[in-house]
MMTF fields as JSON, N, C-alpha, C and O atoms, coordinates in Angstrom:
{
  "mmtfVersion": "1.0.0",
  "mmtfProducer": "UNKNOWN",
  "numBonds": 443,
  "numAtoms": 444,
  "numGroups": 111,
  "numChains": 1,
  "numModels": 1,
  "chainsPerModel": [1],
  "groupsPerChain": [111],
  "chainIdList": ["A"],
  "bondAtomList": [4, 2, 8, 6, 12, 10, 16, 14, 20, 18, 24, 22, 28, 26, 32, 30, 36, 34, 40, 38, 44, 42, 48, 46, 52, 50, 56, 54, 60, 58, 64, 62, 68, 66, 72, 70, 76, 74, 80, 78, 84, 82, 88, 86, 92, 90, 96, 94, 100, 98, 104, 102, 108, 106, 112, 110, 116, 114, 120, 118, 124, 122, 128, 126, 132, 130, 136, 134, 140, 138, 144, 142, 148, 146, 152, 150, 156, 154, 160, 158, 164, 162, 168, 166, 172, 170, 176, 174, 180, 178, 184, 182, 188, 186, 192, 190, 196, 194, 200, 198, 204, 202, 208, 206, 212, 210, 216, 214, 220, 218, 224, 222, 228, 226, 232, 230, 236, 234, 240, 238, 244, 242, 248, 246, 252, 250, 256, 254, 260, 258, 264, 262, 268, 266, 272, 270, 276, 274, 280, 278, 284, 282, 288, 286, 292, 290, 296, 294, 300, 298, 304, 302, 308, 306, 312, 310, 316, 314, 320, 318, 324, 322, 328, 326, 332, 330, 336, 334, 340, 338, 344, 342, 348, 346, 352, 350, 356, 354, 360, 358, 364, 362, 368, 366, 372, 370, 376, 374, 380, 378, 384, 382, 388, 386, 392, 390, 396, 394, 400, 398, 404, 402, 408, 406, 412, 410, 416, 414, 420, 418, 424, 422, 428, 426, 432, 430, 436, 434, 440, 438],
  "bondOrderList": [1, 1, 1, 1, 1, 1, 1, 1, 1, 1, 1, 1, 1, 1, 1, 1, 1, 1, 1, 1, 1, 1, 1, 1, 1, 1, 1, 1, 1, 1, 1, 1, 1, 1, 1, 1, 1, 1, 1, 1, 1, 1, 1, 1, 1, 1, 1, 1, 1, 1, 1, 1, 1, 1, 1, 1, 1, 1, 1, 1, 1, 1, 1, 1, 1, 1, 1, 1, 1, 1, 1, 1, 1, 1, 1, 1, 1, 1, 1, 1, 1, 1, 1, 1, 1, 1, 1, 1, 1, 1, 1, 1, 1, 1, 1, 1, 1, 1, 1, 1, 1, 1, 1, 1, 1, 1, 1, 1, 1, 1],
  "groupList": [{"groupName": "UNK", "atomNameList": ["N", "CA", "C", "O"], "elementList": ["N", "C", "C", "O"], "formalChargeList": [0, 0, 0, 0], "bondAtomList": [1, 0, 2, 1, 3, 2], "bondOrderList": [1, 1, 2], "singleLetterCode": "X", "chemCompType": "L-PEPTIDE LINKING"}],
  "groupTypeList": [0, 0, 0, 0, 0, 0, 0, 0, 0, 0, 0, 0, 0, 0, 0, 0, 0, 0, 0, 0, 0, 0, 0, 0, 0, 0, 0, 0, 0, 0, 0, 0, 0, 0, 0, 0, 0, 0, 0, 0, 0, 0, 0, 0, 0, 0, 0, 0, 0, 0, 0, 0, 0, 0, 0, 0, 0, 0, 0, 0, 0, 0, 0, 0, 0, 0, 0, 0, 0, 0, 0, 0, 0, 0, 0, 0, 0, 0, 0, 0, 0, 0, 0, 0, 0, 0, 0, 0, 0, 0, 0, 0, 0, 0, 0, 0, 0, 0, 0, 0, 0, 0, 0, 0, 0, 0, 0, 0, 0, 0, 0],
  "groupIdList": [1, 2, 3, 4, 5, 6, 7, 8, 9, 10, 11, 12, 13, 14, 15, 16, 17, 18, 19, 20, 21, 22, 23, 24, 25, 26, 27, 28, 29, 30, 31, 32, 33, 34, 35, 36, 37, 38, 39, 40, 41, 42, 43, 44, 45, 46, 47, 48, 49, 50, 51, 52, 53, 54, 55, 56, 57, 58, 59, 60, 61, 62, 63, 64, 65, 66, 67, 68, 69, 70, 71, 72, 73, 74, 75, 76, 77, 78, 79, 80, 81, 82, 83, 84, 85, 86, 87, 88, 89, 90, 91, 92, 93, 94, 95, 96, 97, 98, 99, 100, 101, 102, 103, 104, 105, 106, 107, 108, 109, 110, 111],
  "secStructList": [7, 7, 6, 6, 7, 7, 7, 6, 6, 6, 3, 3, 3, 3, 3, 7, 7, 6, 6, 7, 7, 1, 7, 7, 6, 6, 2, 2, 2, 2, 2, 2, 2, 2, 2, 2, 2, 2, 2, 2, 7, 6, 6, 7, 7, 3, 3, 3, 3, 3, 3, 3, 7, 1, 1, 1, 7, 2, 2, 2, 2, 2, 2, 2, 2, 2, 2, 2, 2, 2, 2, 2, 2, 2, 2, 2, 2, 2, 6, 6, 7, 7, 4, 4, 4, 3, 3, 3, 7, 7, 7, 3, 3, 7, 7, 1, 1, 7, 7, 2, 2, 2, 2, 1, 3, 3, 3, 3, 3, 3, 7],
  "xCoordList": [64.188, 63.935, 65.196, 65.987, 65.404, 66.63, 66.32, 65.182, 67.361, 67.313, 66.128, 65.372, 66.057, 64.974, 63.748, 62.879, 63.563, 62.305, 61.206, 61.575, 60.089, 59.038, 57.986, 57.284, 57.936, 56.968, 55.563, 55.387, 54.57, 53.258, 52.858, 53.096, 52.3, 51.933, 53.073, 52.857, 54.398, 55.502, 56.232, 57.319, 55.787, 56.471, 55.535, 54.533, 55.867, 55.073, 56.063, 57.024, 55.837, 56.581, 55.627, 54.684, 55.89, 55.052, 55.876, 57.001, 55.307, 55.89, 55.325, 54.112, 56.333, 55.933, 56.01, 56.79, 55.212, 55.369, 56.785, 57.382, 57.251, 58.548, 58.449, 57.583, 59.374, 59.338, 58.392, 58.232, 57.632, 56.537, 56.787, 57.386, 56.309, 56.263, 54.843, 54.633, 53.916, 52.521, 52.195, 52.488, 51.581, 51.288, 50.35, 49.23, 50.824, 49.906, 48.625, 48.439, 47.681, 46.264, 46.167, 45.346, 47.07, 47.027, 47.714, 47.861, 48.052, 48.802, 47.977, 48.527, 46.677, 45.935, 45.89, 45.96, 45.772, 45.747, 47.053, 47.16, 48.158, 49.539, 49.891, 50.576, 49.369, 49.719, 48.687, 48.78, 47.737, 46.652, 47.306, 46.994, 48.113, 48.769, 49.649, 49.642, 50.395, 51.271, 50.427, 50.743, 49.393, 48.496, 47.849, 47.729, 47.357, 46.809, 47.935, 47.653, 49.064, 50.108, 50.425, 50.545, 50.556, 50.907, 49.813, 50.074, 48.616, 47.365, 47.395, 47.058, 47.779, 47.871, 48.949, 48.896, 50.012, 51.316, 51.816, 52.625, 51.365, 51.787, 53.172, 53.578, 53.973, 55.408, 56.195, 57.409, 55.531, 56.24, 56.39, 55.497, 57.558, 57.864, 57.83, 57.916, 57.708, 57.854, 59.137, 59.47, 59.854, 61.061, 60.788, 60.493, 60.848, 60.445, 61.742, 62.485, 62.005, 63.204, 62.872, 62.251, 63.235, 63.089, 64.354, 65.51, 63.977, 65.099, 64.932, 63.87, 66.053, 66.157, 67.107, 67.91, 67.114, 68.072, 69.223, 69.271, 70.214, 71.434, 71.21, 72.07, 70.124, 69.942, 69.677, 69.061, 70.084, 69.793, 70.721, 71.836, 70.232, 71.022, 70.901, 69.771, 72.048, 71.961, 71.341, 70.637, 71.644, 71.301, 69.697, 69.031, 69.128, 67.734, 66.994, 65.888, 67.628, 66.972, 66.922, 65.924, 68.058, 67.972, 66.984, 66.288, 66.861, 65.828, 64.396, 63.548, 64.149, 62.857, 62.526, 61.377, 63.553, 63.465, 63.127, 62.349, 63.746, 63.386, 61.981, 61.268, 61.55, 60.112, 59.183, 58.221, 59.432, 58.582, 58.49, 57.381, 59.608, 59.534, 58.784, 58.126, 58.94, 58.274, 56.81, 56.004, 56.344, 54.977, 54.324, 53.276, 55.036, 54.566, 54.605, 53.678, 55.537, 55.453, 54.261, 53.527, 53.969, 52.792, 51.488, 50.584, 51.409, 50.299, 50.07, 48.974, 51.157, 51.029, 50.477, 49.705, 50.896, 50.418, 48.976, 48.242, 48.584, 47.193, 46.278, 45.152, 46.913, 46.072, 46.335, 46.162, 46.771, 46.69, 47.918, 47.87, 49.01, 50.306, 50.969, 51.114, 51.344, 52.158, 53.432, 54.145, 53.722, 55.008, 56.169, 57.051, 56.254, 57.397, 57.61, 58.621, 56.582, 56.765, 57.297, 57.314, 57.747, 58.139, 59.543, 59.825, 60.434, 61.818, 62.066, 61.745, 62.65, 63.037, 64.472, 65.297, 64.761, 66.088, 66.647, 65.893, 67.893, 68.468, 68.173, 68.301, 67.782, 67.516, 68.742, 69.913, 68.354, 69.399, 69.29, 68.188, 70.36, 70.426, 70.275, 71.038, 69.356, 69.277, 70.456, 71.063, 70.81, 71.93, 71.379, 70.321, 72.189, 71.816, 71.13, 71.199, 70.471, 69.836, 68.266, 67.665, 67.638, 66.306, 65.443, 65.954, 64.176, 63.221, 63.284, 63.468, 63.133, 63.33, 62.159, 62.345, 60.97, 59.811, 60.031, 59.519, 60.833, 61.25, 62.177, 62.2, 62.955, 63.809, 63.086, 63.576, 61.96, 61.233, 60.157, 58.982, 60.718, 59.913, 60.15, 61.226, 59.185, 59.55, 59.13, 58.072, 60.027, 59.808, 59.502, 60.116, 58.534, 58.159, 58.201, 57.553, 59.063, 59.365, 59.161, 59.521, 58.489, 58.141, 59.279, 59.888, 59.575, 60.557, 60.044, 60.711],
  "yCoordList": [112.664, 111.374, 110.573, 110.513, 109.96, 109.203, 107.737, 107.361, 107.013, 105.621, 104.729, 104.025, 104.809, 104.019, 104.651, 104.076, 105.845, 106.66, 106.523, 106.696, 106.267, 106.327, 107.373, 107.231, 108.391, 109.424, 109.114, 108.599, 109.414, 109.144, 109.634, 110.806, 108.882, 109.337, 109.356, 109.507, 109.202, 109.324, 107.818, 107.699, 106.897, 105.685, 104.659, 105.016, 103.341, 102.271, 101.188, 101.095, 100.293, 99.108, 98.002, 97.922, 97.119, 95.828, 94.701, 94.472, 93.939, 92.813, 91.598, 91.4, 90.67, 89.338, 88.201, 88.247, 87.157, 85.846, 85.3, 85.683, 84.502, 83.737, 82.764, 81.893, 82.978, 82.066, 82.311, 81.536, 83.534, 83.893, 85.093, 86.021, 85.143, 86.442, 86.811, 87.704, 86.244, 86.462, 87.862, 88.114, 88.738, 90.072, 89.998, 89.499, 90.509, 90.435, 91.045, 92.001, 90.51, 90.984, 92.508, 93.233, 92.938, 94.282, 95.377, 96.561, 94.89, 95.855, 97.096, 98.197, 96.962, 98.084, 99.132, 100.341, 98.604, 99.692, 100.363, 101.574, 99.441, 100.131, 101.17, 102.17, 100.852, 101.603, 102.73, 103.429, 102.891, 103.765, 105.296, 105.947, 105.736, 106.981, 107.132, 108.154, 106.088, 106.087, 106.221, 107.015, 105.487, 105.637, 106.884, 107.394, 107.564, 108.83, 109.849, 110.658, 109.866, 110.777, 110.532, 111.468, 109.338, 109.08, 109.552, 109.963, 109.492, 110.042, 111.501, 112.096, 112.121, 113.582, 114.327, 115.521, 113.5, 114.029, 113.182, 112.272, 113.461, 112.727, 112.636, 111.652, 113.543, 113.521, 112.715, 112.543, 112.276, 111.574, 110.075, 109.482, 109.508, 108.215, 107.248, 107.745, 105.939, 105.092, 104.294, 103.85, 104.118, 103.339, 102.154, 102.268, 101.004, 99.674, 98.872, 98.531, 98.57, 97.952, 96.72, 96.845, 95.591, 94.364, 94.059, 94.323, 93.48, 93.219, 91.831, 91.208, 91.404, 89.954, 89.872, 90.793, 88.873, 88.77, 87.923, 87.543, 87.588, 86.801, 85.317, 84.508, 84.955, 83.482, 82.661, 83.181, 81.527, 80.654, 80.871, 81.37, 80.478, 80.644, 82.031, 82.473, 82.829, 84.074, 84.327, 85.311, 83.376, 83.551, 83.427, 84.232, 82.444, 82.219, 83.331, 83.679, 83.957, 85.053, 86.209, 86.93, 86.492, 87.656, 87.451, 88.394, 86.184, 85.947, 86.188, 86.807, 85.716, 85.925, 87.412, 87.824, 88.235, 89.668, 90.337, 91.289, 89.795, 90.375, 90.009, 90.81, 88.77, 88.339, 89.248, 89.718, 89.531, 90.297, 91.71, 92.234, 92.354, 93.712, 93.734, 94.703, 92.553, 92.615, 92.391, 92.926, 91.61, 91.534, 92.895, 93.248, 93.654, 94.99, 95.894, 96.694, 95.858, 96.584, 96.17, 97.048, 94.925, 94.482, 95.072, 95.572, 95.009, 95.488, 96.877, 97.255, 97.665, 99.106, 99.374, 100.304, 98.546, 98.65, 98.331, 99.002, 97.227, 96.839, 97.904, 98.13, 98.556, 99.668, 101.06, 102.076, 101.085, 102.305, 103.032, 104.116, 102.587, 103.341, 102.865, 101.657, 103.715, 103.303, 102.638, 103.064, 101.672, 100.814, 101.742, 101.664, 102.664, 103.481, 104.526, 105.225, 104.576, 105.419, 104.617, 105.155, 103.354, 102.532, 102.049, 101.558, 102.23, 101.801, 100.697, 100.869, 99.523, 98.41, 98.577, 98.711, 98.566, 98.511, 97.111, 96.141, 96.992, 95.645, 95.141, 95.933, 93.881, 93.392, 93.72, 93.751, 93.941, 94.327, 93.47, 93.152, 93.156, 92.402, 93.333, 94.298, 93.151, 93.985, 93.786, 92.715, 94.773, 94.604, 94.974, 95.576, 94.559, 94.814, 93.607, 92.457, 93.973, 92.884, 93.08, 92.725, 93.663, 93.896, 92.607, 91.502, 92.812, 91.737, 91.019, 91.68, 89.748, 88.927, 89.392, 89.507, 89.652, 90.101, 91.291, 91.46, 92.227, 93.461, 93.267, 94.036, 92.155, 91.836, 91.285, 91.442, 90.671, 90.082, 91.22, 91.164, 92.264, 93.277, 94.004, 93.882, 94.722, 95.716, 96.947, 97.106, 97.901, 99.362, 100.078, 99.854, 100.937, 101.735, 103.242, 103.706, 103.946, 105.315, 106.088, 105.721, 107.291, 108.21, 109.261, 109.737, 109.632, 110.603, 111.516, 112.482],
  "zCoordList": [-46.275, -45.653, -45.527, -46.469, -44.399, -44.14, -44.644, -44.926, -44.721, -45.296, -44.57, -45.24, -43.399, -42.564, -42.341, -41.687, -42.84, -42.551, -43.73, -44.892, -43.489, -44.431, -43.996, -42.994, -44.794, -44.535, -45.012, -46.116, -44.211, -44.631, -45.964, -46.255, -46.762, -48.198, -49.112, -50.314, -48.621, -49.501, -49.386, -49.951, -48.819, -48.522, -47.916, -47.295, -48.098, -47.415, -47.251, -48.014, -46.189, -45.884, -45.913, -45.125, -46.864, -46.969, -46.392, -46.837, -45.342, -44.775, -45.296, -45.356, -45.725, -46.313, -45.358, -44.407, -45.578, -44.738, -45.065, -46.071, -44.296, -44.57, -45.787, -45.866, -46.692, -47.911, -48.904, -49.847, -48.726, -49.716, -50.389, -49.845, -51.702, -52.402, -52.699, -53.52, -52.144, -52.245, -51.604, -50.436, -52.425, -51.878, -50.621, -50.728, -49.404, -48.233, -48.351, -49.103, -47.604, -47.568, -47.275, -47.836, -46.352, -45.784, -46.81, -46.506, -47.875, -48.862, -49.204, -49.207, -49.491, -49.945, -48.785, -49.004, -47.571, -46.519, -46.343, -46.15, -46.424, -46.262, -47.405, -47.187, -48.622, -49.918, -50.186, -51.196, -49.299, -49.576, -49.818, -50.816, -48.95, -49.057, -50.284, -50.971, -50.527, -51.731, -52.961, -53.848, -53.035, -54.391, -54.402, -55.517, -53.344, -53.307, -53.731, -54.615, -53.22, -53.827, -55.261, -56.051, -55.594, -57.021, -57.954, -59.085, -57.481, -58.286, -58.32, -59.343, -57.26, -57.24, -57.814, -58.111, -57.968, -58.415, -59.654, -59.471, -60.833, -62.006, -62.288, -62.906, -61.913, -62.183, -60.999, -61.099, -59.983, -58.916, -59.333, -59.938, -58.977, -59.343, -58.046, -56.923, -58.221, -57.065, -57.232, -58.331, -56.123, -55.927, -55.184, -53.995, -55.734, -54.972, -54.687, -55.607, -53.337, -52.8, -51.995, -50.94, -52.416, -51.692, -50.777, -51.107, -49.608, -48.537, -48.045, -48.069, -47.604, -46.945, -45.891, -45.743, -45.135, -44.016, -44.467, -45.637, -43.545, -43.842, -43.618, -43.967, -43.067, -42.677, -43.975, -44.905, -44.035, -45.169, -46.361, -46.209, -47.59, -48.752, -49.28, -49.492, -49.535, -49.918, -51.311, -51.539, -52.236, -53.582, -53.595, -54.247, -52.892, -52.794, -52.109, -52.521, -50.97, -50.381, -51.244, -51.227, -52.115, -53.011, -54.052, -54.431, -54.585, -55.601, -54.972, -55.616, -53.766, -53.198, -52.924, -53.084, -52.503, -52.295, -53.688, -53.752, -54.799, -56.089, -56.458, -57.063, -56.094, -56.429, -55.753, -56.362, -54.47, -53.713, -54.29, -54.401, -54.665, -55.218, -56.56, -56.94, -57.269, -58.592, -58.309, -59.07, -57.232, -56.936, -56.657, -57.197, -55.752, -55.379, -56.641, -56.765, -57.558, -58.836, -59.555, -60.008, -59.72, -60.44, -59.675, -60.345, -58.34, -57.614, -58.062, -58.474, -57.974, -58.403, -59.788, -60.026, -60.651, -62.021, -62.224, -62.949, -61.522, -61.362, -60.891, -61.336, -59.906, -59.281, -59.873, -59.201, -61.188, -61.908, -62.076, -62.656, -61.649, -61.729, -63.078, -63.265, -63.951, -65.182, -64.855, -63.946, -65.519, -65.196, -65.292, -64.436, -66.313, -66.384, -65.22, -65.154, -64.311, -63.157, -62.005, -60.898, -62.15, -61.098, -61.453, -62.546, -60.409, -60.513, -59.5, -58.324, -59.935, -58.961, -58.711, -59.615, -57.401, -56.76, -56.78, -56.699, -56.882, -56.613, -55.23, -54.296, -54.994, -53.682, -52.691, -53.071, -51.478, -50.527, -49.168, -48.721, -48.611, -47.381, -46.217, -46.163, -45.255, -44.021, -43.164, -43.185, -42.408, -41.472, -40.047, -39.864, -39.108, -37.728, -37.032, -37.466, -35.926, -35.22, -35.096, -34.082, -36.178, -36.085, -36.253, -36.439, -36.18, -36.219, -37.656, -38.677, -37.669, -38.881, -39.824, -41.035, -39.24, -40.045, -40.759, -41.865, -40.157, -40.851, -42.051, -43.012, -41.916, -43.055, -44.368, -45.486, -44.151, -45.211, -45.571, -45.208, -46.336, -46.611, -47.967, -48.553, -48.435, -49.626, -49.115, -48.506, -49.382, -49.161, -50.464, -51.507, -50.338, -51.516, -51.083, -50.146, -51.906, -51.6, -52.868, -53.987, -52.537, -53.64, -53.904, -52.946, -55.212, -55.35, -56.568, -56.939]
}
């Protein structure tokens, strides 16, 4: 799996509203495959990565990206995934000229 690729059942991308760390209403649908894989493969771990863009205050953006990743981590725990099976990555700034909506995201990858 390359850095930008999310394989069905092995990863998910959750897009957040601008300035918000509230878990989006479509998270259950986006995470269904991930939850199914985690349930079927007890040794599999989830890696949660929050992203932000370069606009605005860098420190505030990084803090918000971290809050979003933590919100998804908590969502996973509430949905039956043991906390020790979840790793949070340091927030990262997106690069390139992609859509701003894509920058306000959390990626979940299974390993």
